[in-house]
C-alpha positions in Angstrom: -22.9 -92.4 7.7 -26.1 -90.5 8.1 -25.9 -87.8 10.7 -28.9 -87.7 13.0 -30.6 -84.4 13.5 -30.5 -83.1 17.1 -33.7 -81.7 18.7 -33.0 -78.1 17.8 -32.8 -79.0 14.1 -35.9 -81.2 14.3 -37.9 -78.4 15.8 -36.4 -75.7 13.6 -38.8 -72.9 12.7 -37.3 -70.2 10.5 -39.7 -67.5 11.7 -39.0 -68.4 15.4 -35.3 -68.5 14.8 -35.2 -65.2 13.1 -37.1 -63.6 16.0 -34.8 -65.2 18.6 -31.7 -63.9 16.9 -33.3 -60.5 16.3 -32.3 -60.7 12.6 -34.3 -58.3 10.6 -33.4 -56.9 7.2 -33.5 -53.3 6.1 -35.1 -53.2 2.7 -33.2 -51.5 -0.1 -35.2 -52.4 -3.2 -38.3 -50.4 -4.0 -40.6 -53.4 -3.9 -39.2 -54.4 -0.4 -39.5 -50.9 0.9 -43.1 -50.8 -0.4 -43.9 -54.0 1.5 -42.4 -52.7 4.7 -44.4 -49.4 4.4 -47.6 -51.4 3.9 -46.9 -53.3 7.1 -46.4 -50.0 9.0 -49.5 -48.6 7.5 -51.5 -51.7 8.4 -50.2 -51.4 12.0 -51.1 -47.8 12.1 -54.7 -48.5 11.0 -55.2 -51.5 13.3 -53.7 -49.8 16.4 -56.0 -46.9 15.7 -59.0 -49.1 15.3 -58.7 -51.7 18.1 -55.6 -50.5 20.1 -52.2 -52.0 20.5 -53.2 -54.9 22.7 -56.2 -55.7 20.5 -54.0 -56.3 17.5 -51.7 -59.2 16.7 -49.0 -59.7 14.0 -51.1 -62.0 11.9 -53.8 -59.4 11.6 -51.3 -56.8 10.6 -49.9 -59.2 8.0 -53.4 -59.8 6.6 -54.2 -56.1 6.4 -50.9 -55.4 4.7 -51.5 -58.3 2.2 -48.3 -60.1 3.1 -47.4 -63.3 5.0 -46.6 -63.3 8.7 -43.1 -64.5 7.7 -42.5 -61.4 5.7 -43.5 -59.2 8.6 -40.9 -60.9 10.8 -38.4 -60.4 8.0 -38.7 -56.6 8.6 -39.7 -56.4 12.2 -38.7 -58.3 15.4 -42.2 -58.3 16.8 -45.4 -56.2 17.1 -43.7 -53.7 19.4 -41.1 -53.1 16.7 -43.9 -52.2 14.3 -45.4 -49.9 17.0 -42.1 -47.9 17.2 -42.3 -47.3 13.4 -45.9 -46.3 13.8 -45.0 -44.0 16.6 -42.6 -42.0 14.4 -45.3 -41.5 11.8 -47.7 -40.3 14.5 -45.3 -37.9 16.0 -44.5 -36.4 12.6 -48.2 -36.0 11.9 -49.0 -34.3 15.2 -46.0 -32.0 15.2 -46.2 -30.9 11.6 -49.0 -28.3 12.0 -47.3 -26.6 14.9 -43.9 -26.5 13.2 -45.5 -25.0 10.1 -47.2 -22.4 12.2 -43.9 -21.7 13.9 -42.2 -21.1 10.6 -44.8 -18.5 9.6 -44.3 -16.3 12.7 -42.8 -12.9 12.1 -41.9 -10.0 14.3 -43.4 -8.3 16.1 -45.3 -11.3 17.6 -49.0 -10.7 18.3 -49.5 -13.2 21.0 -53.2 -12.6 21.3 -53.5 -13.7 17.7 -50.9 -16.5 17.8 -52.2 -18.2 21.0 -55.7 -19.1 19.6 -54.2 -20.1 16.3 -51.9 -22.6 18.0 -54.8 -23.8 20.2 -56.9 -24.4 17.1 -54.0 -26.3 15.4 -53.4 -28.6 18.3 -57.1 -29.3 18.9 -57.6 -30.2 15.2 -54.5 -32.5 15.3 -55.9 -34.3 18.4 -59.3 -34.7 16.8 -57.8 -36.0 13.5 -55.5 -38.5 15.3 -57.8 -39.3 18.3 -57.7 -43.1 18.3 -54.0 -43.3 17.7 -53.4 -40.8 20.4 -55.3 -42.8 22.9 -53.6 -46.1 21.8 -50.0 -44.6 22.1 -50.5 -42.6 25.3 -52.0 -45.6 27.0 -48.6 -47.2 26.5 -46.5 -44.3 27.6 -46.9 -45.2 31.3 -45.7 -48.7 30.8 -43.3 -48.5 27.9 -40.1 -46.5 28.6 -39.2 -46.2 25.0 -42.6 -44.8 24.0 -42.6 -42.4 26.9 -39.0 -41.2 26.1 -39.9 -40.6 22.5 -42.8 -38.3 23.6 -40.5 -36.4 26.0 -37.9 -36.0 23.2 -40.5 -34.5 20.9 -41.6 -32.2 23.6 -38.0 -31.1 24.2 -37.4 -30.6 20.5 -40.5 -28.5 20.0 -39.7 -26.4 23.1 -36.2 -25.7 21.8 -37.5 -24.8 18.3 -40.0 -22.3 19.7 -37.4 -20.8 22.0 -34.9 -20.4 19.2 -37.6 -18.9 16.9 -38.7 -16.4 19.6 -35.1 -15.3 20.3 -34.4 -14.9 16.6 -37.5 -12.6 16.5 -36.1 -10.5 19.3 -38.1 -11.9 22.2 -36.3 -11.0 25.4 -38.7 -12.0 28.2 -37.1 -13.6 31.2 -37.3 -17.3 31.7 -38.2 -17.9 28.1 -37.5 -21.6 28.2 -39.7 -22.1 31.2 -42.5 -20.0 29.8 -42.5 -21.8 26.5 -42.5 -25.2 28.2 -45.3 -24.1 30.6 -47.3 -22.8 27.6 -47.0 -26.1 25.9 -48.3 -27.9 28.9 -51.3 -25.5 29.0 -52.1 -26.0 25.4 -51.8 -29.8 25.7 -53.9 -29.9 28.8 -56.7 -27.8 27.3 -56.6 -29.8 24.1 -57.0 -33.1 25.9 -59.8 -31.6 28.0 -61.6 -30.2 24.9 -61.2 -33.4 22.7 -61.2 -36.3 25.2 -62.8 -35.3 28.5 -65.7 -33.0 27.6 -67.3 -32.2 31.0 -70.9 -31.1 30.7 -70.4 -28.4 33.3 -67.5 -26.6 31.5 -68.1 -23.7 29.1 -65.3 -24.5 26.7 -65.6 -21.3 24.8 -65.0 -19.4 28.0 -62.2 -21.7 29.0 -60.5 -21.3 25.7 -60.7 -17.5 26.1 -59.1 -17.9 29.6 -56.3 -20.1 28.1 -55.6 -17.6 25.4 -55.4 -14.7 27.9 -53.1 -16.8 30.1 -50.8 -17.7 27.2 -50.7 -14.1 26.0 -49.9 -12.7 29.5 -47.0 -15.1 29.8 -45.0 -13.5 27.0 -46.3 -9.9 27.0 -45.2 -9.2 30.6 
């Protein structure tokens, strides 16, 4: 007796079924890992070039040189790729600041350190401008993306506080001052890189920011 296929079997699509079941594999072989990394790299490039919503999975697959089916073998969907891209971005933007932090020695010269950190953050924003815009445009609507940015901010705040304390900094409300200083640096960097108002003298503003940061920790 020949068994008739039911409708679900007749309409079976392996890619769709894999996505519905959220079955993705973690590559272990070098070749498979290379393919996955190519997909992430392609996603990073396309999200930077045309934004998250302007990119689809087929385009990512084409840029990576793999089939769409292979993409779905490693990722549930485009957003899943985005989360991997986000981790690479966060590592890129935090690396210069963490490197600067490692090099700080006592006694801390805040009037020298402040402009150095400002310069580092501005350069990082310029180098990753398009990806920054793509990811931050999602932070208001995607809780996971927003939470990851907040976690990074918390981590860097804690690292700076620990470093300062290890170097003998005893100023009151150190955690609050560090967090506020980070907000100032981010705000100025965004203003300097993205906004660029014609009526602002940015050299003068940068000097004001440096003096403000210095006064936070020297008092």
